[in-house]
C-alpha positions as CSV (number, residue, x, y, z in Angstrom):
1,M,0.1,-0.1,0.0
2,T,1.6,3.2,-1.1
3,L,2.0,6.5,1.4
4,A,-0.7,8.0,-0.2
5,L,-3.3,5.5,0.5
6,R,-2.0,4.7,4.0
7,L,-2.7,8.2,5.3
8,P,-6.5,8.1,4.6
9,F,-6.6,4.7,6.1
10,I,-4.8,5.8,9.3
11,F,-6.7,8.9,9.8
12,C,-10.0,6.9,9.5
13,L,-8.9,4.4,12.1
14,I,-7.9,7.1,14.8
15,C,-11.5,8.8,14.2
16,L,-13.0,5.3,14.9
17,L,-10.9,4.6,18.0
18,S,-11.6,8.1,19.5
19,L,-15.6,7.7,19.2
20,P,-17.1,6.9,22.9
21,L,-18.0,3.2,23.7
22,H,-21.8,2.9,23.7
23,R,-22.2,-0.7,23.8
24,H,-18.8,-2.3,24.6
25,G,-16.1,-1.7,27.2
26,M,-15.8,0.3,30.5
27,A,-18.0,3.3,29.6
28,A,-20.9,0.9,28.7
29,V,-20.7,-1.0,32.1
30,A,-20.6,2.3,34.0
31,G,-23.6,3.6,32.1
32,D,-25.6,0.4,32.5
33,R,-24.9,-0.2,36.5
34,P,-28.6,-0.6,38.1
35,Q,-29.3,2.3,40.0
36,A,-32.2,3.0,42.8
37,V,-33.7,6.5,43.5
38,V,-34.3,7.8,46.9
39,T,-37.1,10.1,47.1
40,P,-37.9,12.8,49.7
41,E,-41.0,10.6,50.9
42,Q,-38.3,8.0,51.6
43,M,-36.3,10.4,53.6
44,R,-39.2,11.5,55.5
45,Q,-40.2,7.8,56.3
46,Y,-36.7,7.1,57.7
47,L,-37.0,10.2,60.0
48,E,-40.5,9.4,61.2
49,D,-39.1,5.9,61.9
50,Y,-36.3,7.2,64.0
51,L,-38.7,9.6,65.7
52,E,-41.0,6.6,66.6
53,Q,-38.0,5.1,68.5
54,Q,-37.5,8.3,70.3
55,R,-41.4,8.2,71.3
56,S,-41.0,5.0,73.2
57,K,-38.3,6.7,75.2
58,M,-40.6,9.7,76.2
59,P,-43.9,8.1,76.2
60,Q,-45.7,11.2,77.8
61,A,-44.8,13.4,75.1
62,K,-46.4,13.8,71.5
63,I,-43.2,14.4,69.2
64,R,-43.4,15.5,65.6
65,F,-41.3,17.3,63.3
66,R,-42.5,21.2,63.0
67,H,-40.1,22.3,60.1
68,L,-38.4,19.7,57.9
69,R,-36.5,20.6,54.6
70,L,-35.8,17.6,52.6
71,P,-33.3,17.6,49.6
72,K,-34.2,16.4,46.1
73,A,-34.4,12.9,45.1
74,F,-31.0,11.1,44.4
75,A,-29.6,8.0,43.0
76,V,-27.7,5.3,44.8
77,P,-26.5,1.8,43.6
78,S,-29.3,-1.0,43.7
79,G,-29.3,-3.3,46.5
80,Q,-30.2,-3.6,50.2
81,L,-30.6,0.0,51.2
82,S,-30.6,1.0,54.9
83,C,-30.5,4.4,56.6
84,E,-28.9,5.4,59.9
85,V,-30.3,8.8,61.4
86,T,-28.1,10.8,63.7
87,P,-29.2,14.2,65.7
88,S,-27.0,17.0,66.0
89,D,-27.7,17.1,69.7
90,P,-27.6,13.8,71.6
91,R,-30.6,15.1,73.6
92,V,-32.4,14.5,70.3
93,L,-35.3,17.4,71.2
94,P,-33.0,20.5,70.6
95,S,-31.4,19.2,67.5
96,R,-31.7,21.5,64.4
97,R,-30.2,19.1,61.9
98,F,-30.2,15.2,61.3
99,N,-27.5,13.4,59.6
100,L,-28.7,10.5,57.1
101,I,-26.1,8.0,56.3
102,F,-27.5,5.7,53.5
103,R,-25.8,2.3,53.0
104,V,-26.3,-0.2,50.3
105,D,-25.7,-3.8,51.1
106,G,-23.8,-2.3,54.3
107,R,-21.7,0.1,52.4
108,A,-22.0,3.7,52.9
109,V,-23.0,5.6,49.8
110,K,-24.5,9.0,50.7
111,N,-24.3,11.2,53.6
112,I,-26.7,14.0,53.8
113,A,-27.8,16.7,56.4
114,V,-31.3,17.5,56.7
115,S,-32.6,20.8,58.6
116,A,-35.4,20.2,60.9
117,T,-37.0,21.4,64.3
118,L,-39.1,19.1,66.5
119,E,-42.1,19.7,68.7
120,A,-42.9,17.9,72.0
121,L,-45.9,18.5,73.5
122,A,-46.7,16.9,77.0
123,E,-48.9,17.6,80.0
124,V,-46.8,19.2,82.6
125,A,-47.4,20.4,86.1
126,V,-48.4,24.2,86.2
127,T,-49.3,26.5,89.0
128,T,-53.2,27.4,89.5
129,A,-52.3,30.9,91.0
130,D,-49.6,33.2,92.1
131,L,-47.3,31.5,94.7
132,R,-44.9,33.1,97.0
133,R,-41.2,31.4,97.8
134,G,-41.7,29.1,100.7
135,T,-45.1,28.0,99.7
136,I,-45.8,24.3,100.6
137,L,-47.6,22.9,97.7
138,H,-51.1,21.3,97.8
139,E,-53.3,19.7,95.4
140,E,-55.3,22.9,94.9
141,N,-51.9,24.8,93.8
142,I,-51.2,22.5,90.9
143,E,-52.7,21.2,87.6
144,L,-51.5,19.6,84.4
145,A,-51.4,21.5,81.1
146,E,-49.8,20.8,77.7
147,R,-46.7,22.6,76.8
148,D,-43.7,22.2,74.4
149,L,-40.7,20.4,76.2
150,N,-38.3,22.3,73.9
151,R,-38.8,25.4,75.8
152,L,-38.3,23.5,79.2
153,R,-35.3,22.5,81.0
154,A,-36.8,19.9,83.6
155,P,-40.5,20.0,84.0
156,C,-42.6,18.0,86.4
157,F,-45.0,15.5,85.0
158,D,-46.7,14.1,88.3
159,I,-48.4,16.0,90.8
160,E,-48.1,13.6,93.2
161,E,-44.4,13.8,93.7
162,L,-44.8,17.7,94.2
163,L,-47.5,17.6,97.0
164,G,-46.0,18.6,100.4
165,Q,-42.9,20.0,98.8
166,R,-41.7,23.5,99.3
167,L,-41.0,26.5,96.5
168,K,-37.5,27.8,96.3
169,R,-38.8,31.0,94.3
170,S,-41.9,32.8,93.5
171,L,-44.2,31.7,90.7
172,R,-47.1,33.4,88.6
173,K,-50.3,31.8,87.7
174,G,-49.7,29.2,84.7
175,N,-45.9,29.0,85.2
176,V,-44.5,25.6,85.0
177,L,-43.0,23.8,88.2
178,E,-39.6,23.0,87.0
179,R,-37.8,20.8,89.2
180,S,-35.3,23.5,89.9
181,A,-38.1,25.5,91.5
182,V,-39.1,23.2,93.9
183,A,-37.0,21.9,97.0
184,F,-37.0,18.3,96.7
185,P,-35.3,16.0,99.0
186,P,-31.8,15.1,97.5
187,L,-31.4,12.1,95.6
188,I,-27.7,12.3,96.0
189,K,-26.1,13.5,99.2
190,R,-22.6,14.9,99.5
191,G,-20.1,12.4,100.2
192,E,-22.2,9.3,98.7
193,I,-20.7,7.0,96.2
194,V,-22.4,7.1,92.9
195,T,-22.3,5.7,89.3
196,I,-21.0,8.1,86.4
197,T,-22.2,7.5,83.0
198,A,-20.6,9.0,80.0
199,R,-22.1,8.3,76.4
200,K,-20.9,9.3,73.1
201,G,-23.0,7.8,70.4
202,A,-22.8,4.0,70.8
203,L,-20.0,4.1,73.1
204,L,-21.0,3.8,76.9
205,V,-18.3,4.3,79.8
206,T,-19.0,4.0,83.6
207,A,-17.1,4.9,86.4
208,K,-17.5,5.4,90.3
209,G,-17.4,8.7,91.9
210,M,-18.0,10.5,95.0
211,A,-20.5,13.4,95.3
212,Q,-19.1,16.6,96.2
213,Q,-22.6,18.2,96.6
214,N,-26.3,17.4,97.4
215,G,-28.4,16.9,94.2
216,S,-32.0,16.6,93.0
217,A,-33.0,14.7,89.8
218,G,-31.9,17.1,87.2
219,D,-29.3,19.2,89.3
220,M,-25.7,19.7,87.9
221,I,-23.3,18.7,90.7
222,R,-19.8,18.1,91.4
223,V,-18.5,14.6,91.4
224,R,-14.9,13.2,92.0
225,N,-14.0,10.3,89.8
226,I,-12.4,8.0,92.3
227,S,-10.1,6.4,89.6
228,S,-8.6,9.5,88.4
229,Q,-9.3,12.0,91.4
230,K,-10.7,14.6,89.1
231,D,-14.0,16.3,89.6
232,L,-16.5,16.4,87.2
233,I,-19.7,18.4,86.6
234,C,-22.6,15.8,86.4
235,K,-26.1,15.8,85.9
236,V,-28.3,13.8,88.5
237,T,-30.4,11.0,86.9
238,G,-31.6,9.0,89.7
239,P,-30.7,7.8,93.1
240,V,-26.8,7.3,93.2
241,A,-26.7,7.9,89.6
242,V,-25.1,10.7,87.5
243,A,-24.3,11.3,83.9
244,V,-21.6,13.4,81.9
245,E,-23.1,15.3,79.1
246,L,-20.5,15.0,76.2
């Protein structure tokens, strides 16, 4: 074949090799890979399922999303799809963002953040009249009314536990009887040995400590870790039980 004939042949061969592969080779495999679409409705359902788990931990409250901004639908590889939901605040209710980790056949394929706020309505104890500091609480002083728990720190849900207790500060009619306003007998006394619990995600660590202060439920008290001899600020969660908020 002469040079004059070879040049057009070589040129045509180069053009053919430069064309994208539609039916054969790597490009075809990548383009034909099976995919599934995750819709906003599916994302909402995953979040609602997570919320249902939280409801079991707070049976006295009616929890729902007030504002929920969901992203558009997106594609993931086909397979067994699962979703892990993590709140921005471990206490859940104050969270303003929820992370959704999508896995296909156990492998993480997508991580998104969803903006949301929660409302948790529950019946809590409120005052029926203006009450002065030092008042001993009686049944006629208290009633139950529905309030949003997000606006409260440590409300009382049971009227019975308040009867006979003394107010530490004055309250107006309709004020919520939070635990900090009532002089409950301490659940933990100074010098008492307590169990310290610290939780970070799925990790749970416990240690023994000695209370440096008296404390009622919900109070923040100083506790000395017996092993390290370091003082920690802990929340009283029950008799001889405190928690470190990480």
